[in-house]
C-alpha positions as CSV (number, residue, x, y, z in Angstrom):
1,M,128.7,128.3,108.9
2,V,128.3,127.9,112.7
3,E,130.5,124.9,112.6
4,T,133.2,126.9,110.8
5,F,132.9,130.3,112.5
6,G,131.1,129.4,115.8
7,E,128.5,131.5,117.5
8,G,129.0,135.2,116.7
9,A,128.6,138.0,114.2
10,F,130.1,139.3,111.0
11,D,131.2,142.9,111.5
12,G,129.4,142.9,114.8
13,F,126.2,143.3,112.8
14,L,125.0,140.0,111.2
15,T,124.6,137.5,114.0
16,L,124.6,133.8,113.1
17,N,122.1,131.7,115.1
18,Q,123.6,128.7,116.9
19,E,120.4,126.8,116.0
20,P,117.9,128.0,113.3
21,W,114.9,129.8,114.7
22,T,111.7,128.0,113.6
23,H,109.0,130.5,114.6
24,L,108.4,131.4,110.9
25,R,108.5,127.8,109.6
26,E,104.7,127.8,108.9
27,V,105.3,130.5,106.2
28,G,108.2,128.5,104.7
29,L,111.1,130.4,106.4
30,L,113.8,129.1,108.7
31,I,115.9,131.8,110.3
32,W,119.6,131.4,110.3
33,A,120.8,134.9,111.2
34,S,119.6,138.4,112.2
35,T,120.8,141.9,112.3
36,E,120.7,144.8,114.7
37,H,118.1,146.4,112.3
38,E,115.7,143.5,113.0
39,N,116.1,141.9,109.6
40,L,115.8,138.1,109.7
41,Y,118.0,136.2,107.3
42,C,116.2,133.0,106.3
43,W,116.2,129.9,104.2
44,Q,113.2,129.5,102.0
45,T,112.3,125.9,103.0
46,D,110.9,123.4,100.6
47,D,110.3,119.8,101.7
48,S,110.8,118.5,98.2
49,T,114.3,120.1,97.9
50,D,117.6,119.2,99.6
51,P,118.1,121.7,102.4
52,D,121.6,122.4,101.1
53,R,119.9,123.9,98.0
54,W,117.5,126.1,99.9
55,S,117.8,129.7,98.8
56,V,117.9,132.8,101.0
57,A,115.2,135.3,101.8
58,I,115.3,138.3,104.0
59,R,112.3,139.1,106.3
60,T,112.6,142.8,106.8
61,F,111.7,144.7,110.0
62,D,108.5,145.7,108.2
63,D,107.6,142.1,107.3
64,E,108.5,142.3,103.6
65,V,110.1,139.0,102.3
66,V,112.9,139.7,99.8
67,P,114.1,136.5,98.0
68,F,117.6,135.9,96.7
69,D,118.5,132.9,94.5
70,C,121.7,131.9,96.3
71,S,123.0,130.0,99.2
72,A,123.6,131.5,102.7
73,A,127.4,131.5,102.2
74,E,127.1,133.2,98.8
75,F,124.7,135.7,100.2
76,I,127.1,136.6,103.0
77,C,129.9,137.1,100.6
78,R,127.8,139.3,98.4
79,I,126.7,141.6,101.3
80,L,130.2,141.8,102.6
81,L,131.8,142.7,99.3
82,D,129.2,144.2,96.9
83,P,128.6,147.8,97.6
84,H,125.5,147.7,95.3
85,H,123.7,144.8,97.0
86,P,120.4,146.0,98.6
87,F,121.5,144.6,102.0
88,T,125.2,145.5,101.7
89,M,127.6,145.9,104.6
90,A,130.4,146.8,102.1
91,G,129.7,150.5,102.3
92,Y,130.1,150.6,106.1
93,F,133.4,148.8,106.6
94,D,136.7,148.8,104.8
95,T,137.7,145.4,106.3
96,H,135.5,142.6,107.7
97,W,135.8,140.5,110.8
98,F,133.9,137.8,112.6
99,M,133.3,138.3,116.3
100,N,133.1,135.0,118.1
101,Y,130.8,135.1,121.1
102,R,132.3,132.0,122.7
103,E,135.1,132.1,125.1
104,S,138.3,130.4,124.0
105,E,138.5,126.8,125.2
């Protein structure tokens, strides 16, 4: 996603990491994004599985881990469009945008 969108945030809310954060790797989570509400969007790592097949888990601000059986791209689509998703952004915005943090080259 970073290769496609660059460094930035969806709706100024969900910030994509330029490089995954590894400080939760020992508990099987690799952080690929975060929110202003301190939720961490992670892949559930598994050394026996192709990383392209890792599913998503959310590490909430109160340290709860909420798993989702989908890819990161599918997860983002769901939270942007599904008003009933538990981590939805659909109820807050009528349209969505990506704010690129890099200056134009």
